[in-house]
C-alpha positions as CSV (number, residue, x, y, z in Angstrom):
1,X,-12.2,-4.5,-19.6
2,X,-10.5,-4.4,-16.2
3,X,-11.0,-0.6,-15.6
4,X,-13.5,2.2,-15.8
5,X,-12.5,5.6,-17.1
6,X,-12.6,8.7,-15.0
7,X,-14.0,11.9,-16.6
8,X,-10.5,13.5,-16.9
9,X,-9.4,10.6,-19.2
10,X,-12.3,11.2,-21.6
11,X,-11.7,15.0,-21.6
12,X,-7.9,14.7,-22.0
13,X,-8.4,12.2,-24.8
14,X,-10.8,14.6,-26.5
15,X,-8.4,17.5,-26.5
16,X,-4.9,16.0,-26.8
17,X,-4.7,13.6,-29.7
18,X,-1.6,11.4,-29.3
19,X,-1.6,11.7,-25.5
20,X,-1.5,8.7,-23.1
21,X,-5.2,9.3,-22.2
22,X,-6.1,9.3,-25.9
23,X,-4.2,6.0,-26.4
24,X,-5.8,4.5,-23.3
25,X,-9.3,5.5,-24.5
26,X,-8.7,4.0,-28.0
27,X,-7.5,0.8,-26.3
28,X,-10.5,0.7,-24.0
29,X,-12.9,1.3,-26.8
30,X,-11.2,-1.4,-28.9
31,X,-11.6,-4.1,-26.3
32,X,-14.2,-6.8,-26.8
33,X,-16.4,-5.5,-24.0
34,X,-17.8,-1.9,-24.0
35,X,-16.4,0.4,-21.3
36,X,-18.9,1.1,-18.5
37,X,-19.7,4.7,-17.4
38,X,-22.2,6.4,-15.2
39,X,-24.5,9.3,-15.5
40,X,-22.2,11.2,-13.1
41,X,-19.2,10.5,-15.4
42,X,-21.1,11.7,-18.5
43,X,-22.2,14.9,-16.7
44,X,-18.6,15.7,-15.6
45,X,-17.2,15.0,-19.0
46,X,-19.8,17.3,-20.7
47,X,-19.3,20.0,-18.1
48,X,-15.5,19.9,-18.4
49,X,-15.7,20.0,-22.2
50,X,-18.0,23.1,-22.0
51,X,-15.3,24.8,-19.9
52,X,-12.7,24.4,-22.6
53,X,-12.9,27.5,-24.9
54,X,-11.8,25.6,-28.0
55,X,-14.8,23.3,-27.7
56,X,-17.8,25.1,-29.1
57,X,-21.3,23.9,-28.0
58,X,-21.8,21.9,-31.2
59,X,-18.4,20.2,-30.8
60,X,-19.3,19.2,-27.3
61,X,-22.6,17.8,-28.4
62,X,-20.9,15.7,-31.1
63,X,-18.2,14.5,-28.8
64,X,-20.8,13.5,-26.1
65,X,-22.9,11.7,-28.7
66,X,-19.8,9.8,-29.8
67,X,-18.8,8.9,-26.2
68,X,-22.3,7.8,-25.2
69,X,-22.5,5.6,-28.3
70,X,-19.3,3.8,-27.2
71,X,-20.1,3.1,-23.5
72,X,-22.7,1.3,-21.5
73,X,-24.1,3.5,-18.8
74,X,-24.6,1.7,-15.5
75,X,-26.8,2.8,-12.7
76,X,-25.1,4.2,-9.6
77,X,-26.2,6.5,-6.8
78,X,-26.4,10.2,-7.4
79,X,-23.3,12.1,-6.3
80,X,-22.3,15.7,-5.9
81,X,-20.0,17.3,-8.5
82,X,-17.0,17.2,-6.1
83,X,-17.5,13.5,-5.0
84,X,-15.0,12.1,-7.5
85,X,-13.7,9.3,-5.4
86,X,-17.1,8.1,-4.2
87,X,-18.7,8.3,-7.6
88,X,-15.8,6.5,-9.3
89,X,-15.7,3.8,-6.6
90,X,-19.4,3.3,-7.1
91,X,-19.0,3.0,-10.8
92,X,-16.1,0.5,-10.6
93,X,-18.2,-1.6,-8.2
94,X,-21.3,-1.4,-10.5
95,X,-19.1,-2.4,-13.5
96,X,-17.5,-5.2,-11.6
97,X,-13.9,-4.0,-11.9
98,X,-11.4,-3.1,-9.2
99,X,-9.6,-0.2,-11.0
100,X,-10.3,3.3,-12.2
101,X,-8.1,4.8,-14.9
102,X,-7.4,8.5,-14.1
103,X,-4.7,11.1,-14.3
104,X,-6.2,13.2,-11.6
105,X,-3.4,13.8,-9.1
106,X,-5.6,13.7,-6.0
107,X,-7.1,10.4,-6.9
108,X,-3.7,8.9,-7.9
109,X,-2.3,10.1,-4.5
110,X,-5.0,8.1,-2.7
111,X,-4.1,5.0,-4.7
112,X,-6.9,2.9,-3.3
113,X,-10.3,3.7,-1.9
114,X,-12.7,1.1,-0.5
115,X,-10.9,-1.6,-2.4
116,X,-10.8,0.2,-5.7
117,X,-7.4,1.2,-7.1
118,X,-6.7,4.4,-9.0
119,X,-4.2,3.9,-11.9
120,X,-2.7,6.5,-14.3
121,X,-3.1,6.2,-18.0
122,X,0.7,5.9,-18.4
123,X,0.9,3.0,-15.9
124,X,-2.1,1.2,-17.5
125,X,-0.7,1.6,-21.0
126,X,2.6,0.1,-19.8
127,X,0.8,-2.9,-18.3
128,X,-1.1,-3.4,-21.6
129,X,2.1,-3.4,-23.6
130,X,4.0,-5.8,-21.4
131,X,4.0,-9.4,-22.5
132,X,2.1,-11.9,-20.4
133,X,4.1,-13.8,-17.7
134,X,5.4,-17.2,-18.8
135,X,3.3,-20.2,-17.9
136,X,4.0,-21.7,-14.5
137,X,5.1,-25.3,-14.4
């Protein structure tokens, strides 16, 4: 797994079946290694799902149980709710990857923070579908 998933990807995948974030999450969960997440990501996902009127409390609990069962939670520092870039960079570094998958426009606009690249679900899915380069030599 070469990326970690930002909270918006989990939420968008949860509410928009067939969307690029939903396809990205399926691919991430289908990889041989389990995606890494942090407590901060899990808290943001749960909070965002609670804010969606269509998601009743019971549905949020079931969705969070499903997500927690599919990821490995890694330790990172505590961050404030609004510290998306700092929290996601810390998660990427703790997970040993250099990229964060997100569709959050502010994060995508920054492109790279402290050596960690922010990539959209559309771009990442395109990369995954592309054939590998031919061997050199």
